[in-house]
C-alpha positions in Angstrom: -18.2 6.2 2.5 -15.5 3.6 1.3 -18.3 1.0 -0.1 -18.7 3.5 -2.5 -14.9 4.2 -3.7 -13.9 2.6 -6.7 -10.3 1.6 -5.8 -8.6 2.0 -9.1 -5.0 1.7 -10.3 -3.0 2.6 -13.3 -1.2 -0.7 -14.6 1.4 1.5 -16.6 2.1 3.7 -13.9 2.1 2.3 -10.4 4.5 -0.8 -10.6 4.3 -1.4 -7.1 1.5 -2.1 -4.5 0.4 0.9 -3.1 1.2 1.4 1.3 -2.2 2.2 2.2 -5.2 0.1 2.8 -7.3 2.0 0.6 -6.4 4.3 -2.1 -7.6 6.3 -5.3 -5.5 6.6 -8.4 -5.1 9.9 -9.8 -2.3 11.8 -11.7 0.4 9.6 -12.0 0.4 8.2 -8.8 -2.4 7.6 -5.8 -3.8 9.2 -2.4 -4.6 7.4 0.6 -8.0 7.7 1.5 -8.8 8.0 5.7 -11.9 7.3 7.4 -13.4 7.3 10.9 -13.4 3.9 10.7 -10.4 3.1 8.6 -8.2 5.7 9.6 -4.9 6.1 7.4 -1.4 4.2 9.1 0.0 5.7 11.9 3.6 6.9 11.0 6.3 5.1 12.8 8.6 6.9 14.4 12.5 5.9 14.1 13.8 4.1 17.5 17.7 3.9 18.2 19.1 1.4 16.6 22.8 -0.3 16.5 25.3 1.6 15.4 25.9 -0.1 12.0 22.6 -0.2 11.0 20.5 2.1 9.1 17.0 2.4 8.7 15.8 3.9 5.3 12.1 5.3 4.9 11.1 6.1 1.5 8.2 7.3 -0.5 7.7 7.2 -4.1 5.8 7.7 -7.5 4.9 3.8 -7.9 4.0 2.5 -4.5 5.8 3.2 -1.4 4.5 5.5 1.3 6.8 5.8 3.9 8.0 2.4 3.4 10.9 1.0 5.7 14.0 -0.8 4.8 16.6 -1.7 7.0 20.1 -1.9 6.0 23.8 -2.2 7.6 27.0 -0.4 6.7 29.2 -2.8 4.5 26.2 -4.0 2.4 26.6 -3.7 -1.1 24.8 -4.5 -4.4 25.7 -7.5 -6.9 29.1 -6.1 -8.8 27.4 -6.0 -12.2 24.8 -3.4 -11.0 26.9 -1.2 -9.2 29.0 -0.9 -12.6 26.3 0.1 -14.5 23.8 3.2 -14.8 23.3 5.7 -12.6 25.5 6.6 -9.9 25.5 8.7 -6.7 28.6 8.7 -4.1 28.3 11.3 -1.2 30.2 11.5 1.7 28.8 12.9 5.0 31.3 14.7 7.3 29.5 15.2 10.6 32.5 17.6 11.9 31.3 20.6 9.2 28.2 22.2 10.7 25.9 24.7 9.2 22.8 26.5 10.4 20.4 25.0 13.2 17.3 23.8 12.0 13.4 25.3 13.4 11.4 22.7 11.6 8.8 22.4 9.5 5.0 22.9 8.9 2.0 24.6 7.5 -0.3 27.5 8.0 -3.6 28.0 10.5 -5.8 29.7 7.5 -9.3 30.3 8.0 -9.4 27.4 5.2 -8.1 25.1 6.8 -10.3 25.6 10.0 -13.4 25.5 7.6 -12.3 21.9 6.5 -11.8 20.5 9.7 -15.3 21.6 11.0 -16.7 20.0 8.0 -15.3 17.2 8.6 -16.7 16.9 12.3 -15.3 16.7 15.3 -13.7 13.0 15.1 -12.4 13.2 11.4 -11.5 16.7 11.9 -9.2 15.7 14.9 -7.9 12.7 13.2 -6.5 15.3 10.3 -4.9 17.2 13.2 -3.2 14.3 14.7 -1.6 13.2 11.3 -0.1 16.9 11.3 1.2 17.2 15.2 1.3 14.1 17.1 3.9 11.6 17.6 2.2 9.4 15.3 2.1 12.1 12.6 4.5 14.0 10.8 4.9 15.9 13.8 4.7 19.4 12.6 6.6 22.2 14.5 6.7 25.4 13.3 3.2 26.9 11.8 2.2 30.4 10.0 -1.2 32.2 11.2 -2.7 34.6 9.0 -3.4 38.1 11.2 -7.1 38.4 10.4 -8.2 37.4 6.8 -6.8 36.1 3.7 -7.3 35.4 0.2 -7.9 31.7 2.1 -11.1 32.8 3.8 -14.6 32.7 3.2 -14.8 36.7 3.3 -12.5 39.6 2.9 -12.1 41.2 6.8 -9.8 42.7 9.0 -10.0 43.3 12.5 -11.5 47.0 13.4 -12.4 47.9 10.1 -16.0 49.2 10.5 -14.6 52.7 10.5 -12.1 55.3 11.5 -10.4 54.2 14.8 -8.0 55.8 15.9 -7.9 54.4 19.4 -8.6 51.2 18.4 -11.2 51.1 20.8 -13.4 48.9 18.4 -10.5 46.4 17.8 -11.4 42.9 18.4 -10.7 39.3 17.2 -13.4 38.2 14.5 -15.5 35.2 14.5 -13.0 33.6 12.2 -10.2 33.3 14.8 -12.7 31.6 17.5 -14.1 29.1 15.2 -11.3 28.2 12.6 -7.9 29.3 14.1 -7.6 29.2 18.2 -9.5 25.7 18.7 -7.7 23.9 16.3 -4.0 25.7 17.6 -5.1 24.6 20.8 -6.0 21.1 19.9 -2.5 20.9 17.7 -0.5 21.9 21.1 -2.5 19.3 22.9 -1.7 16.6 20.4 2.2 17.4 20.1 4.2 16.3 21.9 7.0 18.8 21.2 7.1 22.5 21.3 4.8 24.1 18.3 5.9 27.8 17.2 3.6 30.2 15.4 4.3 33.5 13.2 1.8 35.8 12.7 1.4 37.1 9.2 -0.8 40.4 8.3 -1.9 40.4 4.8 -3.2 44.4 5.2 -4.1 47.3 7.6 -8.0 47.9 7.7 -9.2 50.5 5.2 -9.4 53.4 7.0 -5.7 53.2 7.8 -4.9 53.1 3.9 -4.2 55.5 0.9 -6.9 53.6 -1.3 -9.2 53.0 1.8 -9.7 49.4 0.8 -8.2 46.4 2.2 -7.3 45.1 -1.7 -5.7 46.4 -4.1 -2.5 47.3 -2.5 -2.6 50.8 -0.7 0.0 51.8 1.8 -0.7 53.4 5.2 -1.5 57.1 4.9 1.3 59.7 5.7 5.2 59.5 6.2 6.5 56.5 8.3 6.5 57.0 11.6 3.6 59.6 11.8 -0.3 58.8 13.1 -1.5 55.9 11.3 1.8 54.1 11.0 2.0 54.5 15.1 -1.4 53.1 14.6 -1.2 50.1 12.8 2.1 49.1 14.9 -0.3 49.1 17.8 -2.8 47.0 16.0 -0.5 44.1 15.3 0.5 44.0 19.1 -3.2 44.0 19.9 -3.5 41.0 18.1 -0.1 39.5 19.9 -1.6 40.5 23.0 -5.4 39.2 22.5 -4.0 35.7 21.5 -1.8 35.5 24.6 -3.4 37.2 27.3 -7.3 35.9 26.2 -6.2 32.3 24.8 -2.6 31.5 25.9 -1.3 31.2 22.8 1.9 33.2 22.7 3.3 33.8 19.2 7.5 32.6 18.1 7.2 35.4 15.6 5.9 37.8 13.4 6.0 38.8 9.6 6.0 42.7 8.8 3.6 42.1 6.2 2.9 39.0 3.7 3.7 39.9 -0.1 4.6 43.6 0.5 4.9 44.5 -2.8 1.5 42.6 -4.2 -1.5 44.0 -5.8 -4.5 41.7 -5.6 -8.3 41.6 -5.7 -7.9 40.2 -1.9 -6.2 41.4 1.2 -3.3 43.3 0.1 -1.1 46.1 1.1 2.3 47.8 -0.4 5.4 48.7 1.5 8.4 49.8 -0.3 11.8 48.6 1.2 12.7 52.4 2.4 9.0 52.2 4.2 9.6 48.6 6.1 13.3 49.9 6.9 12.1 53.3 8.7 8.7 51.1 10.0 10.8 48.8 12.2 13.4 51.0 12.7 11.1 54.0 14.1 8.1 52.8 15.0 7.3 49.1 15.0 10.4 48.0 16.7 10.3 50.3 19.8 7.0 49.7 20.3 7.3 45.8 20.2 10.2 46.3 22.7 7.9 48.8 25.2 5.0 46.5 24.6 7.1 43.5 26.1 7.5 41.9 22.5 11.4 42.9 22.0 13.8 40.9 20.1 14.5 38.4 23.2 10.5 37.7 23.1 9.6 37.8 19.6 11.2 37.1 16.2 10.4 40.2 13.7 10.9 38.9 10.2 11.2 41.3 7.0 10.2 40.5 3.4 7.7 37.4 3.7 7.5 37.3 -0.3 9.1 35.7 -3.5 12.5 35.1 -4.9 12.4 38.1 -7.0 13.4 41.5 -5.6 14.6 39.7 -2.1 18.3 40.9 -2.8 17.7 44.5 -2.9 15.1 44.7 -0.3 16.8 43.0 2.2 19.7 45.3 1.6 17.7 47.8 2.2 16.1 46.7 5.3 18.9 45.6 6.7 21.4 48.7 5.8 19.7 50.5 8.3 21.0 49.5 11.9 18.7 50.8 13.8 15.9 48.8 11.8 18.7 45.5 11.7 18.8 45.5 15.5 15.0 44.6 15.9 14.9 42.0 12.6 16.0 38.5 13.5 15.4 37.2 10.2 14.2 37.0 6.6 10.8 35.6 5.3 10.5 34.1 1.7 8.1 32.0 -0.1 8.8 29.4 -3.2 7.4 31.2 -5.8 9.5 32.3 -8.5 10.6 32.9 -12.1 14.5 33.3 -11.6 17.1 30.4 -12.2 18.8 29.4 -9.6 16.8 31.3 -7.2 18.0 29.6 -4.5 21.7 31.1 -4.8 20.1 34.6 -3.7 19.7 32.8 -0.1 23.8 32.5 -0.2 23.9 36.0 -1.1 21.5 37.3 1.8 23.2 34.8 4.2 26.7 36.1 3.3 25.6 39.5 3.8 23.7 38.9 7.3 25.2 36.2 8.7 23.6 36.5 12.2 20.2 37.1 10.4 18.2 33.7 9.7 16.1 32.5 6.2 13.0 30.9 6.9 10.7 29.4 3.9 7.6 30.7 4.8 4.9 29.7 1.9 4.6 27.1 -0.6 1.5 25.8 -2.5 1.1 24.1 -5.8 -1.6 24.6 -8.7 -5.1 23.3 -8.6 -6.4 20.3 -7.1 -5.2 17.0 -8.4 -5.3 14.1 -6.5 -2.6 11.7 -7.1 0.0 13.7 -8.1 3.3 13.1 -7.8 4.9 16.0 -9.2 3.9 18.1 -6.4 5.8 15.6 -4.1 8.7 16.0 -6.0 8.6 19.8 -6.3 8.2 20.0 -2.4 10.9 17.6 -1.7 13.3 19.5 -4.2 12.5 22.9 -2.9 12.9 21.5 1.0 16.1 20.3 0.1 17.6 23.0 -2.0 16.3 25.8 0.9 18.1 23.9 3.5 21.2 23.5 1.7 21.3 27.0 1.1 21.0 28.0 4.7 17.2 28.2 5.6 16.2 27.2 9.0 13.1 25.6 8.1 10.2 25.4 5.5 6.2 26.0 6.2 3.7 25.1 3.8 0.5 27.0 3.2 -3.0 25.4 3.9 -2.7 22.6 5.8 -6.1 21.1 4.9 -8.7 22.2 1.6 -11.2 20.8 0.0 -11.7 19.3 -3.6 -11.8 22.3 -5.3 -9.0 23.9 -3.7 -10.8 25.8 -1.0 -12.9 28.3 0.4 -11.2 31.2 -1.1 -12.9 34.5 -1.3 -11.4 35.3 -4.8 -11.5 32.1 -6.3 -7.5 31.7 -6.1 -8.1 28.0 -5.9 -4.7 25.8 -5.1 -4.2 22.3 -3.4 -2.9 21.3 -0.1 -1.4 18.0 1.6 -4.4 17.2 2.9 -7.7 17.3 0.7 -11.1 16.9 2.5 -14.3 15.4 0.9 -17.0 16.5 3.2 -19.7 15.0 1.2 -17.9 11.8 1.7 -16.7 11.9 4.8 -13.3 11.2 4.2 -9.7 12.8 3.1 -6.9 11.6 1.1 -3.6 12.0 2.0 -1.6 13.6 -0.7 1.8 12.3 -2.4 3.1 15.9 -0.9 2.1 14.6 2.5 4.6 12.4 2.7 7.3 14.2 0.5 6.7 16.9 3.7 7.2 13.7 6.3 10.5 12.7 4.9 11.6 15.8 6.1 9.7 16.8 9.0 9.4 13.4 10.7 13.2 12.6 11.2 15.1 16.3 10.9 13.6 17.2 14.4 14.0 21.0 15.8 17.1 21.8 17.1 19.0 19.6 14.2 22.2 20.7 12.5 22.5 20.3 8.5 26.1 19.0 8.2 28.6 18.4 4.9 27.4 16.5 2.5 30.4 16.3 -0.5 29.3 14.9 -3.7 32.2 12.2 -4.6 30.6 11.0 -7.9 27.1 12.0 -9.8 26.5 10.3 -13.1 23.5 10.2 -15.0 20.9 11.4 -12.3 20.0 14.8 -10.7 19.4 14.0 -7.4 19.6 16.1 -4.2 21.2 15.2 -1.1 21.2 16.9 2.8 22.6 15.6 6.0 21.6 16.3 9.3 22.6 15.8 12.9 19.4 15.4 15.4 19.6 16.0 19.1 19.4 12.6 20.1 22.4 11.8 18.2 21.3 9.9 14.9 22.4 11.1 11.5 19.6 11.8 8.8 20.3 11.6 5.0 17.5 12.7 2.6 18.0 11.7 -1.3 15.4 13.0 -3.9 15.6 11.3 -7.0 13.9 13.2 -9.7 14.6 11.1 -12.5 12.6 7.8 -13.8 15.3 6.0 -13.4 16.9 3.7 -10.5 20.4 5.3 -8.9 22.7 3.2 -7.6 23.6 5.0 -4.0 26.7 4.9 -2.4 26.5 6.7 1.3 29.8 7.0 3.3 30.5 8.3 6.5 33.7 8.7 7.8 32.8 7.6 11.2 30.4 5.0 10.4 31.4 3.6 7.1 29.8 2.8 3.9 26.4 0.9 2.3 25.7 0.8 -1.5 21.6 0.7 -2.4 19.2 1.4 -4.8 17.2 4.8 -5.2 14.4 3.6 -6.8 13.1 5.8 -9.6 10.8 8.8 -8.7 11.4 8.7 -4.8 12.3 10.4 -1.7 14.7 8.6 0.6 15.5 9.3 3.8 18.7 7.5 6.2 18.8 7.4 9.6 21.3 6.1 11.6 22.9 6.2 15.3 26.0 6.3 17.0 
């Protein structure tokens, strides 16, 4: 409990008082501590302002967490400041429009559900409130692992007790009833907006696979289009039907397979580009269509893996018109060793302009409470994805424990919210607020608009701009550097203002017509 927490502050790092009542300092920054008796602050929703007013919401390494600043077009800094140091001048052109934004979110993993349950009904509900409500960061796109993954307490798939070609023994597992379905339903109750779900399988049951194991890769038995591939298509459709018909949870989308070229010690399966192409064209696509999950109902996605290999793989899959007609877009993960990897998204968009791109998984290291680097990496990647045609950005686990799990193969990572069941409290990490700088303001249905960098000196800042359905303009700026930047925001219709982007910060400017 809070009475047992020592509230510490690194004087050499946190130069500003943290924007949360209770906090713990850690790896370069701090976390906000949330309890039943003292919840963390609600996330304020922007309200319409006069046309000349600009509201700046910003989070920083050194203290700010969605702090609000009111500005006006025409505001200028002192001339002695504007002439020196780091400079960034960006002109927004609302007339040039790009992709429509689907939204932002995370995954309803077993680990997320286990941690919500461990926090208890009230505090677990408070976490979902933070993510989905109008007083939270308003997640709108969420991934659901189909059966088990590494972030489960055990390895499992549906109908995995022996060969069952008719799928007579197919059933949801206890994890669906305990850790996924109730929290998906509660999130939908808390939200005042639509939540879109997409499913991702990690593996087929062992008896369908060449290695007779849900782990360690392996592929579906036989040639694509033959018996076991047909059974696997029906297996996926049973999942979609069960959630919809028995639990009133309809999926917006489906990825064919998570990380199709990976071989791991947890749930995994191997499908080459040629196999995915033929599976979609010959079996899965037609079977979805016959089962009422056609292209008008379900958004089928290919790839769902890292940047390495994305170009060659998708070129093969989309190269067959019979496969391409069933596929709505390309899912991709942020993990990469390729320099300038986001430029690959431009290549795919150019080759398939009618198919969307969607970032579907991201995570970072092990749990390090207060690490600002994670916030910066998230904000950078979200901005880069959006600038290179992605329609959204979906994180991995929403809640993990202080170890970074549970995870049945000890593959621990971090999450935007970390639960401490022993103390009955949870922590909003810096990257929770990094996500909020986008998900709270760039509403589904927003459109990215053009940003022209007029001047950029002595900084590596990233900028994006968007028009929302309620006629507001959103400009996001990520300052990666350990120096302040003099920022000039120019809008040909609204005017110009000059403001300071503080070091190591993320800013979101909001203004209305």
